[in-house]
Backbone bond lengths (Angstrom), bond angles and torsions (degrees), N, CA, C in turn:
res aa  C-N    CA-C-N  psi(-1)  N-CA   C-N-CA  omega(-1)  CA-C   N-CA-C  phi
1 M - - - 1.442 - - 1.526 110.43 -
2 A 1.302 115.11 147.76 1.455 121.05 -176.83 1.523 111.57 -91.75
3 I 1.325 115.42 131.64 1.460 120.48 172.30 1.527 106.69 -81.49
4 E 1.324 116.38 128.18 1.459 119.87 -179.70 1.522 108.62 -140.38
5 R 1.315 113.42 170.39 1.468 120.69 177.63 1.516 109.29 -116.95
6 T 1.334 114.07 149.10 1.442 120.62 177.35 1.525 109.42 -139.61
7 F 1.295 115.48 163.32 1.457 122.23 178.01 1.533 108.08 -98.75
8 S 1.318 115.42 141.08 1.446 122.44 178.36 1.536 108.90 -138.42
9 M 1.313 116.29 141.23 1.459 120.26 177.71 1.517 109.33 -132.87
10 I 1.320 115.71 134.87 1.448 122.83 171.84 1.523 105.05 -99.53
11 K 1.316 116.04 116.61 1.465 122.99 -169.28 1.527 112.52 -80.58
12 P 1.347 115.77 165.49 1.461 120.59 -177.62 1.538 115.53 -54.53
13 D 1.319 118.13 -35.38 1.475 118.27 179.86 1.513 110.76 -62.66
14 A 1.324 118.28 -32.15 1.466 121.36 179.71 1.518 112.18 -83.49
15 T 1.340 117.97 -39.64 1.466 118.52 178.81 1.528 110.55 -66.61
16 R 1.332 117.12 -34.14 1.479 121.50 177.62 1.527 110.75 -61.14
17 R 1.330 116.36 -32.66 1.474 121.16 -178.75 1.537 111.97 -95.69
18 N 1.345 116.11 11.49 1.448 121.92 175.02 1.545 113.64 61.13
19 L 1.342 115.54 42.97 1.462 121.53 -176.71 1.524 113.56 -102.33
20 T 1.317 118.00 5.79 1.477 120.84 -176.01 1.532 111.81 -54.85
21 G 1.307 117.34 -47.73 1.466 121.16 -178.71 1.509 113.20 -64.64
22 K 1.348 116.71 -43.05 1.468 120.61 -179.32 1.517 110.84 -65.29
23 I 1.332 116.73 -40.65 1.465 120.37 179.97 1.534 110.07 -68.11
24 T 1.307 116.52 -46.15 1.469 119.60 179.01 1.532 110.36 -61.95
25 A 1.304 118.39 -38.36 1.470 121.46 177.84 1.547 110.33 -60.64
26 K 1.317 117.47 -42.43 1.474 119.77 178.79 1.539 110.84 -62.05
27 L 1.337 116.44 -39.51 1.460 119.95 178.61 1.529 111.02 -65.83
28 E 1.330 116.19 -42.97 1.462 119.72 179.50 1.528 112.15 -68.70
29 E 1.307 116.61 -37.54 1.478 120.39 177.59 1.518 111.26 -63.03
30 A 1.320 116.79 -25.92 1.480 121.30 178.92 1.525 111.71 -83.07
31 G 1.331 117.75 0.75 1.446 121.23 177.75 1.519 114.93 97.54
32 L 1.333 117.02 7.89 1.448 119.95 178.71 1.532 108.95 -93.44
33 R 1.328 115.65 144.82 1.453 121.39 -178.65 1.524 109.21 -114.84
34 V 1.314 117.09 132.87 1.467 121.20 177.33 1.522 107.63 -80.16
35 V 1.349 117.28 117.74 1.460 121.30 179.36 1.535 111.78 -107.90
36 A 1.335 116.45 -6.37 1.475 121.88 172.56 1.518 106.91 -161.62
37 S 1.327 114.91 143.51 1.463 120.02 -179.84 1.520 109.46 -160.21
38 K 1.321 114.72 137.44 1.462 119.51 173.34 1.519 109.85 -155.78
39 R 1.302 114.27 151.67 1.467 122.42 178.64 1.535 106.76 -96.70
40 V 1.320 115.61 127.10 1.466 120.65 179.42 1.522 109.67 -134.30
41 W 1.298 114.46 152.12 1.475 120.58 171.90 1.516 105.10 -111.66
42 M 1.307 115.93 105.07 1.463 120.78 -174.69 1.509 112.00 -63.68
43 S 1.322 114.91 135.88 1.457 120.89 169.66 1.524 107.10 -79.13
44 R 1.302 116.74 165.98 1.472 120.61 176.18 1.520 109.94 -57.77
45 A 1.339 116.77 -43.68 1.472 120.79 -178.36 1.520 110.56 -63.50
46 Q 1.323 118.29 -40.33 1.470 120.73 178.34 1.528 110.48 -65.10
47 A 1.316 117.84 -44.93 1.462 121.34 179.85 1.521 111.16 -63.26
48 E 1.317 116.67 -44.21 1.466 120.49 179.08 1.520 110.51 -64.15
49 G 1.327 118.11 -38.42 1.457 121.37 177.70 1.518 112.44 -68.35
50 F 1.312 116.06 -44.50 1.465 120.06 -178.08 1.523 111.52 -64.97
51 Y 1.326 116.50 -39.27 1.474 121.28 -178.61 1.526 112.91 -100.58
52 A 1.319 117.84 21.82 1.476 122.19 -177.73 1.524 112.98 -54.01
53 V 1.316 118.10 -30.55 1.469 121.81 179.40 1.541 110.95 -60.23
54 H 1.326 117.34 -23.08 1.458 122.07 -178.72 1.530 113.68 -101.12
55 K 1.341 116.57 8.90 1.469 121.01 -171.88 1.527 114.23 -52.51
56 E 1.312 118.11 -37.46 1.471 121.93 -177.45 1.529 113.31 -87.94
57 R 1.314 117.13 -2.52 1.472 120.55 -176.87 1.541 109.20 -81.34
58 P 1.321 118.22 149.33 1.458 120.51 -177.09 1.531 115.11 -63.19
59 F 1.333 116.67 -23.23 1.474 119.79 -177.47 1.528 113.43 -90.79
60 F 1.344 118.57 1.58 1.468 122.05 -174.41 1.537 112.75 -56.06
61 G 1.326 117.84 -48.29 1.452 120.69 -178.23 1.518 112.67 -61.02
62 E 1.320 115.52 -44.53 1.467 121.01 178.10 1.532 110.65 -63.85
63 L 1.324 116.34 -40.34 1.463 121.31 177.65 1.529 111.46 -59.56
64 V 1.312 116.40 -47.16 1.476 120.84 179.46 1.518 109.82 -62.36
65 E 1.323 118.07 -43.76 1.464 121.25 178.71 1.532 111.12 -60.43
66 T 1.315 116.19 -45.56 1.454 120.88 179.85 1.523 111.62 -61.33
67 M 1.317 116.30 -43.37 1.475 120.47 -175.77 1.522 113.63 -75.97
68 T 1.311 117.65 -16.78 1.466 120.43 177.95 1.530 111.75 -102.03
69 A 1.316 117.60 4.60 1.472 122.53 -176.11 1.530 112.87 -77.82
70 G 1.313 118.47 -13.94 1.468 121.42 -177.61 1.497 109.35 -174.71
71 P 1.318 116.29 178.05 1.466 119.75 -178.87 1.525 112.97 -68.74
72 T 1.305 113.69 152.65 1.468 122.42 171.78 1.526 107.68 -122.59
73 V 1.329 114.98 160.85 1.461 120.24 171.25 1.512 106.42 -114.07
74 V 1.334 115.65 117.33 1.459 120.73 177.16 1.515 107.94 -98.80
75 Q 1.343 116.57 138.57 1.451 121.05 -174.46 1.525 110.92 -141.93
76 V 1.318 114.13 155.12 1.453 121.16 168.66 1.522 105.96 -114.43
77 L 1.329 115.14 126.19 1.445 121.18 -179.90 1.525 109.07 -109.93
78 E 1.317 115.96 147.88 1.465 121.15 -179.32 1.522 107.95 -132.20
79 G 1.345 114.88 143.82 1.452 121.03 176.85 1.502 111.52 165.91
80 E 1.316 115.11 179.31 1.464 120.01 178.54 1.536 107.54 -67.99
81 N 1.317 114.94 127.10 1.473 120.88 -179.69 1.534 111.11 47.83
82 A 1.315 116.49 48.01 1.465 122.95 -173.30 1.526 112.84 -56.87
83 I 1.303 118.39 -38.63 1.475 120.29 -177.29 1.536 109.69 -62.99
84 L 1.294 116.62 -53.16 1.466 121.53 -179.47 1.525 111.00 -63.68
85 K 1.323 116.13 -44.63 1.475 119.86 -178.46 1.531 110.05 -61.24
86 N 1.338 118.11 -44.12 1.452 120.87 179.43 1.524 110.46 -61.16
87 R 1.317 116.67 -43.21 1.473 120.22 -179.04 1.535 110.29 -64.80
88 E 1.321 117.41 -37.00 1.468 120.23 178.22 1.546 110.58 -65.76
89 V 1.315 116.94 -42.68 1.456 121.99 -179.35 1.530 110.64 -67.80
90 M 1.344 117.04 -36.15 1.462 120.25 178.07 1.517 111.91 -65.52
91 G 1.316 118.04 -44.56 1.453 122.85 -175.81 1.513 111.39 90.03
92 A 1.302 116.15 175.69 1.468 122.97 -177.44 1.523 110.57 -60.00
93 T 1.334 116.14 148.04 1.473 122.03 -179.51 1.525 111.40 -55.15
94 N 1.302 116.26 -42.61 1.468 120.96 176.92 1.542 106.83 -85.18
95 P 1.317 117.31 113.77 1.472 118.74 -176.86 1.535 113.84 -58.95
96 A 1.321 117.31 -24.80 1.474 120.26 177.65 1.528 110.63 -65.13
97 N 1.337 116.86 -25.92 1.462 121.22 -179.36 1.526 112.93 -100.34
98 A 1.330 117.59 -1.18 1.475 121.63 -176.96 1.506 111.05 -76.12
99 A 1.311 115.51 145.06 1.474 121.59 178.48 1.505 111.13 -69.54
100 E 1.328 115.69 151.34 1.459 121.27 176.85 1.537 109.28 -57.09
101 G 1.306 115.91 142.01 1.459 121.58 177.49 1.520 114.86 87.34
102 T 1.345 117.33 -8.14 1.463 119.45 179.67 1.532 109.39 -83.07
103 I 1.317 115.91 161.37 1.457 121.61 -179.98 1.512 111.39 -57.20
104 R 1.335 116.50 -48.10 1.457 118.86 -176.27 1.523 112.31 -68.77
105 K 1.317 118.59 -34.35 1.459 120.46 177.28 1.515 109.95 -64.37
106 E 1.348 116.80 -41.91 1.445 120.77 -176.39 1.527 114.74 -80.71
107 F 1.349 117.38 -33.89 1.452 119.05 -168.35 1.533 116.57 -121.40
108 A 1.331 118.98 -19.55 1.467 119.90 -175.66 1.520 111.71 -65.84
109 V 1.330 115.62 145.32 1.454 122.47 178.36 1.544 109.36 -89.20
110 S 1.344 115.33 -39.51 1.468 121.13 -176.46 1.528 107.59 -162.13
111 I 1.315 116.47 -179.11 1.451 119.78 176.22 1.536 111.31 -64.35
112 G 1.319 117.16 -32.75 1.462 121.11 178.71 1.525 112.61 -80.75
113 E 1.312 116.84 -34.25 1.456 121.94 177.07 1.530 107.61 -110.42
114 N 1.332 113.67 75.68 1.464 119.11 -172.13 1.534 113.12 -103.83
115 S 1.327 116.59 20.05 1.473 125.72 167.50 1.512 117.42 72.96
116 V 1.330 119.29 -33.13 1.475 120.60 -174.83 1.518 112.29 -143.37
117 H 1.305 113.83 160.28 1.477 122.55 173.16 1.515 106.09 -135.33
118 G 1.324 116.23 146.37 1.461 120.81 175.23 1.518 110.11 -147.39
119 S 1.320 114.96 148.45 1.472 120.19 179.21 1.524 110.21 -61.55
120 D 1.356 114.59 151.04 1.463 119.98 -177.59 1.535 113.70 -108.23
121 A 1.334 117.89 -5.09 1.476 121.20 -178.18 1.524 108.86 -161.45
122 P 1.319 117.40 161.15 1.472 119.64 179.11 1.522 114.22 -57.26
123 E 1.343 116.91 -39.50 1.458 119.84 179.50 1.529 111.37 -66.07
124 T 1.305 116.91 -43.44 1.455 122.33 177.55 1.516 110.65 -62.44
125 A 1.329 116.02 -43.80 1.472 120.46 179.24 1.525 110.13 -58.37
126 A 1.311 117.36 -46.58 1.469 121.07 -179.56 1.529 110.34 -60.83
127 Q 1.323 117.92 -43.27 1.472 121.40 179.71 1.508 111.35 -65.27
128 E 1.331 116.42 -45.91 1.455 120.16 -175.59 1.534 111.23 -69.38
129 I 1.316 116.74 -38.63 1.472 120.07 176.73 1.528 109.62 -61.77
130 A 1.324 116.35 -47.56 1.481 120.89 -179.53 1.519 112.55 -63.75
131 Y 1.323 117.59 -28.10 1.465 120.79 179.84 1.531 110.74 -65.10
132 W 1.328 117.76 -36.97 1.454 122.35 -173.24 1.521 115.25 -107.51
133 F 1.336 117.97 -19.40 1.465 119.71 -173.92 1.533 112.03 -132.63
134 S 1.321 115.12 143.28 1.457 120.73 169.75 1.538 106.64 -88.47
135 G 1.307 116.18 161.96 1.460 120.86 -178.99 1.517 114.25 -56.40
136 V 1.334 117.93 -35.96 1.464 120.81 -178.16 1.520 112.73 -72.15
137 E 1.332 118.07 -13.12 1.462 120.78 178.18 1.522 112.36 -85.92
138 L 1.315 117.44 -9.50 1.478 120.94 -179.69 1.527 107.37 -91.01
139 V 1.320 115.08 108.68 1.466 120.01 -175.27 1.505 107.71 -116.72
140 G 1.314 116.83 96.50 1.447 121.47 -177.60 1.474 111.59 -98.68
């Protein structure tokens, strides 16, 4: 199995409810290791830049508002098949469709406030990691 890195974010709806530790524990229990982590309060420009791929989508404005409403925790996770494993632990985007025991099933408020974000592919992971972290911040 390949050791890889992925990007993970604990969103404002979860940090507001003090769930950072519980969510991180679920990721670690699944075999993922946190190799970088920091708490940030996204500016509008940062949120628009990070989610630029969705700029033309009807939900873009609401997404930016949600992501700038409070602090987030951005993380780099490492492990065997980290991208897939993180997505499995997160659960489906819509918490109503998420499997029991997943982060979104347990903690999400709604489809819009679904507590976490994770990269969906190696290329996306590399871009998202580079957006928030410099190389010297990744301590594996």
